[in-house]
C-alpha positions as CSV (number, residue, x, y, z in Angstrom):
1,M,83.5,104.5,-30.5
2,I,86.2,105.4,-28.0
3,K,87.5,102.3,-26.1
4,L,90.7,103.8,-24.6
5,V,91.6,107.1,-23.1
6,V,95.2,108.1,-22.7
7,S,96.2,111.1,-20.5
8,D,99.4,113.0,-19.8
9,L,100.2,113.4,-16.1
10,D,101.8,116.8,-15.2
11,G,99.7,119.7,-16.2
12,T,96.9,117.4,-17.3
13,L,95.7,114.6,-15.0
14,L,97.6,115.9,-12.0
15,K,96.5,119.5,-12.3
16,I,94.6,121.0,-9.3
17,G,94.0,124.7,-9.7
18,E,97.2,126.3,-11.0
19,E,99.3,123.5,-9.5
20,F,100.4,121.3,-12.4
21,S,101.7,118.3,-10.5
22,K,99.7,118.5,-7.2
23,G,97.5,115.4,-7.6
24,I,94.3,114.1,-9.2
25,S,91.3,116.3,-8.4
26,S,88.1,114.7,-7.1
27,E,86.5,115.9,-10.4
28,N,89.0,113.9,-12.4
29,I,88.7,110.9,-10.2
30,D,84.9,110.9,-10.6
31,A,85.3,111.2,-14.4
32,L,87.7,108.2,-14.4
33,I,85.1,106.2,-12.4
34,K,82.6,107.0,-15.2
35,L,85.0,105.7,-17.8
36,N,85.3,102.4,-15.9
37,E,81.5,102.2,-15.6
38,N,81.3,102.6,-19.4
39,N,83.9,99.9,-20.0
40,I,86.4,102.3,-21.4
41,D,90.1,101.6,-20.6
42,F,92.4,104.2,-19.2
43,A,96.2,104.7,-19.6
44,I,98.9,107.2,-18.9
45,A,101.4,108.7,-21.3
46,S,104.1,110.6,-19.6
47,A,107.8,111.6,-19.6
48,R,108.0,110.0,-16.2
49,D,109.3,106.5,-15.8
50,I,106.8,103.7,-15.7
51,E,107.7,103.0,-12.1
52,H,105.6,106.1,-11.3
53,R,102.5,104.0,-12.2
54,H,102.7,102.8,-8.6
55,F,101.7,106.2,-7.1
56,I,99.0,106.6,-9.7
57,N,97.7,103.1,-8.8
58,Q,97.6,104.2,-5.2
59,I,95.4,107.2,-6.0
60,L,93.1,105.4,-8.4
61,L,93.1,102.1,-6.4
62,K,93.6,100.1,-9.6
63,E,96.4,99.0,-11.9
64,V,96.8,101.6,-14.7
65,A,98.5,101.0,-18.1
66,F,101.5,103.3,-18.6
67,A,103.4,104.6,-21.6
68,G,106.5,106.1,-19.8
69,M,109.6,107.9,-20.8
70,N,107.8,109.6,-23.7
71,G,106.9,106.3,-25.3
72,A,110.2,104.5,-24.7
73,Q,108.5,101.9,-22.4
74,V,104.9,100.7,-22.3
75,Y,103.3,98.6,-19.5
76,V,99.9,96.9,-19.7
77,D,98.8,94.2,-17.3
78,G,102.3,93.0,-16.4
79,D,103.6,93.0,-20.0
80,V,106.4,95.5,-20.7
81,W,107.3,96.7,-24.2
82,M,110.6,98.5,-24.6
83,G,111.3,101.0,-27.5
84,K,114.5,101.3,-29.4
85,T,117.5,101.8,-27.2
86,F,120.5,104.1,-27.8
87,D,123.3,102.8,-30.1
88,P,126.4,102.6,-27.8
89,C,128.6,104.5,-30.2
90,L,126.2,107.3,-30.7
91,L,125.5,107.4,-27.0
92,Y,129.2,107.6,-26.2
93,E,129.6,110.6,-28.5
94,F,126.4,112.3,-27.2
95,N,127.4,111.7,-23.5
96,N,130.8,113.4,-24.2
97,Y,129.1,116.4,-25.7
98,L,126.8,116.8,-22.6
99,K,129.7,116.4,-20.2
100,N,131.9,118.9,-22.1
101,Q,129.2,121.4,-22.1
102,G,128.8,121.0,-18.4
103,F,125.0,120.3,-18.7
104,A,123.1,118.7,-15.9
105,Y,121.5,115.6,-17.2
106,N,120.2,112.2,-16.3
107,I,120.1,108.9,-18.1
108,I,117.4,106.2,-17.6
109,T,118.4,102.6,-18.3
110,D,116.5,99.4,-18.3
111,D,118.2,96.0,-18.3
112,I,116.6,92.6,-18.0
113,N,116.9,92.2,-14.2
114,H,116.1,95.6,-12.8
115,K,115.4,99.3,-13.3
116,N,118.2,101.7,-13.0
117,Y,117.9,105.5,-12.8
118,T,121.3,107.1,-13.4
119,A,121.8,110.8,-12.7
120,I,124.4,113.5,-12.4
121,K,124.4,115.1,-9.0
122,N,122.1,118.1,-8.8
123,S,120.2,117.0,-11.9
124,Y,117.3,119.3,-11.1
125,P,119.0,122.6,-10.5
126,F,116.5,125.0,-12.0
127,I,113.0,124.1,-10.7
128,D,112.2,122.4,-7.4
129,R,110.3,119.3,-8.3
130,E,107.8,117.5,-6.0
131,K,109.4,114.4,-4.5
132,I,107.7,111.2,-5.7
133,S,106.5,108.9,-2.9
134,N,107.9,105.7,-4.5
135,V,111.4,107.1,-5.2
136,E,112.8,104.3,-3.1
137,S,111.9,101.9,-6.0
138,F,114.7,103.3,-8.0
139,N,118.4,102.3,-7.9
140,V,120.0,105.7,-8.1
141,Y,123.6,106.2,-9.2
142,Y,125.0,109.7,-9.2
143,D,127.6,108.9,-11.8
144,T,127.7,108.3,-15.5
145,S,131.3,107.3,-15.7
146,F,130.3,103.8,-16.8
147,L,129.5,105.3,-20.2
148,D,133.2,106.2,-20.6
149,V,134.2,102.6,-20.4
150,K,131.7,100.2,-21.9
151,V,127.9,100.5,-22.5
152,E,126.4,97.2,-21.3
153,K,123.0,98.5,-20.2
154,Q,120.1,99.3,-22.4
155,L,119.6,103.1,-22.4
156,L,116.2,104.5,-23.2
157,R,116.1,108.2,-22.4
158,I,118.2,111.2,-21.5
159,G,116.9,114.3,-19.8
160,I,118.9,117.5,-20.2
161,F,118.2,120.3,-17.6
162,L,118.9,123.8,-18.7
163,D,118.3,127.4,-17.6
164,P,114.9,128.1,-19.3
165,K,116.3,131.1,-21.2
166,Y,118.7,128.8,-23.0
167,V,116.4,125.9,-23.7
168,S,115.2,126.9,-27.2
169,K,118.7,127.7,-28.5
170,V,120.2,124.4,-27.2
171,K,117.3,122.4,-28.5
172,K,117.7,123.8,-32.0
173,Y,121.4,122.9,-31.9
174,L,120.7,119.4,-30.8
175,I,118.0,118.9,-33.5
176,D,120.4,120.2,-36.2
177,T,123.4,118.1,-35.0
178,Y,122.1,114.8,-33.7
179,K,119.7,113.5,-36.5
180,E,119.4,110.0,-34.9
181,F,117.6,111.3,-31.8
182,D,114.3,113.1,-31.1
183,F,114.4,116.1,-28.8
184,T,111.2,117.3,-27.1
185,L,110.6,120.0,-24.5
186,C,108.9,118.3,-21.5
187,D,109.1,121.3,-19.1
188,V,110.4,124.9,-19.2
189,D,113.9,123.6,-18.2
190,L,113.9,120.0,-19.6
191,I,114.8,118.7,-23.0
192,D,113.9,115.0,-23.3
193,T,116.0,112.8,-25.7
194,T,114.8,109.5,-27.1
195,Y,115.8,107.5,-30.2
196,K,114.3,108.7,-33.5
197,G,110.6,107.8,-33.8
198,I,110.2,107.0,-30.1
199,N,107.7,109.5,-28.6
200,K,104.3,109.5,-27.0
201,G,102.6,109.0,-30.4
202,S,104.5,105.7,-30.9
203,G,103.7,104.8,-27.3
204,V,100.0,105.3,-27.9
205,K,100.2,103.1,-31.0
206,K,101.8,100.4,-28.9
207,L,99.0,100.8,-26.3
208,C,96.6,100.2,-29.2
209,E,98.2,97.0,-30.0
210,M,98.3,95.8,-26.4
211,F,94.6,96.8,-25.9
212,N,93.6,95.4,-29.3
213,C,92.0,98.6,-30.5
214,T,92.5,101.0,-33.5
215,I,93.9,104.5,-33.3
216,D,90.4,105.8,-34.1
217,E,89.1,104.2,-30.9
218,V,91.6,106.1,-28.7
219,A,91.3,109.6,-27.2
220,V,94.3,111.4,-25.9
221,I,94.7,114.3,-23.5
222,G,97.8,116.5,-22.9
223,D,99.2,120.0,-22.5
224,N,102.9,120.1,-23.6
225,E,105.1,119.9,-26.6
226,N,105.8,116.2,-25.9
227,D,102.0,115.6,-26.3
228,I,101.9,116.8,-29.9
229,S,103.0,113.4,-31.2
230,M,99.8,112.0,-29.6
231,F,97.6,114.7,-31.0
232,N,99.0,114.0,-34.4
233,V,98.1,110.3,-34.4
234,C,94.7,110.4,-32.7
235,P,91.7,112.1,-34.3
236,M,90.1,112.6,-30.9
237,S,92.7,114.7,-29.1
238,F,92.3,117.2,-26.3
239,C,94.7,119.9,-25.2
240,M,94.5,121.7,-21.8
241,D,93.5,125.4,-22.2
242,H,96.7,126.6,-20.4
243,A,98.9,125.4,-23.3
244,N,100.4,127.8,-25.7
245,D,98.7,128.4,-29.1
246,D,101.2,126.3,-31.1
247,I,100.5,123.2,-29.0
248,L,96.7,123.9,-28.9
249,S,96.6,124.1,-32.7
250,H,97.5,120.3,-33.0
251,A,94.6,119.1,-30.9
252,A,90.9,118.7,-32.0
253,Y,89.5,120.1,-28.7
254,K,90.5,122.6,-26.0
255,V,89.5,121.7,-22.5
256,K,90.0,122.9,-18.9
257,S,90.3,119.5,-17.4
258,V,90.5,115.7,-18.0
259,A,87.0,115.5,-16.6
260,Q,85.7,117.9,-19.3
261,A,87.4,115.8,-22.0
262,I,85.9,112.6,-20.6
263,E,82.5,114.2,-20.6
264,I,82.9,115.0,-24.3
265,I,84.1,111.5,-25.0
266,L,81.1,109.8,-23.2
267,K,78.6,112.1,-25.0
268,A,80.3,111.2,-28.4
269,N,80.1,107.5,-27.6
270,Q,76.4,107.8,-26.6
271,K,75.6,109.7,-29.8
272,E,77.3,107.0,-31.9
273,K,75.4,104.3,-30.0
274,N,72.1,106.1,-30.7
275,T,72.9,106.5,-34.4
276,S,73.6,102.8,-34.8
277,L,70.3,101.8,-33.2
């Protein structure tokens, strides 16, 4: 019996037509209402920071649990769990590599008192990204020079932005060179970096703990490479039909929308209820 549904954002929940980050369609909103009516919890798993839960909350008119930064941070009902942070020495070396290569990149930090979003200027040079309505909630520093002196903040995630034609080559080099980190393609121009073992799959497992359910009671929905770790840990996994075949091969179902996935979930739950009677 599915008790929790976890969805990716861009290209999945936020897909309207061919626009992958436009918003939540009326069809998907209606499906989420049905989830609530059937006492099934809902959560987000995204490469985005958990502060983006605010704009999802505004759309859905309710507080939504959020596994952000590809599982590096999980938020449920006011409780925040933080994944393993970067070792200062390893981070120093990695930061020097990124600077020497001239890569555009950003670093997301989280300390006890407040959220920091640290970025190199022009961090998004290859694709124009939709501005987020709650961007003012971030403290933005266009400088990473503090890394050259002393690392005092807890650093959770690094996004590396590249011309799409070089992404695969750079990603392979990073995987071969920096064994302590996980590298995942989050967009055609974005390589996401987290500590080894921190990914959406680990984020879903933490959501299970916080919702007091088993992995067999969770359904996940996604469309990109960074969703594969979710597909691999959850038997009931759904991949959007626009994903490439390699990503689709990791999921149990192929769907055109979150609404279609939820319809399958509700039918499966009803069938299980009928069988148990």
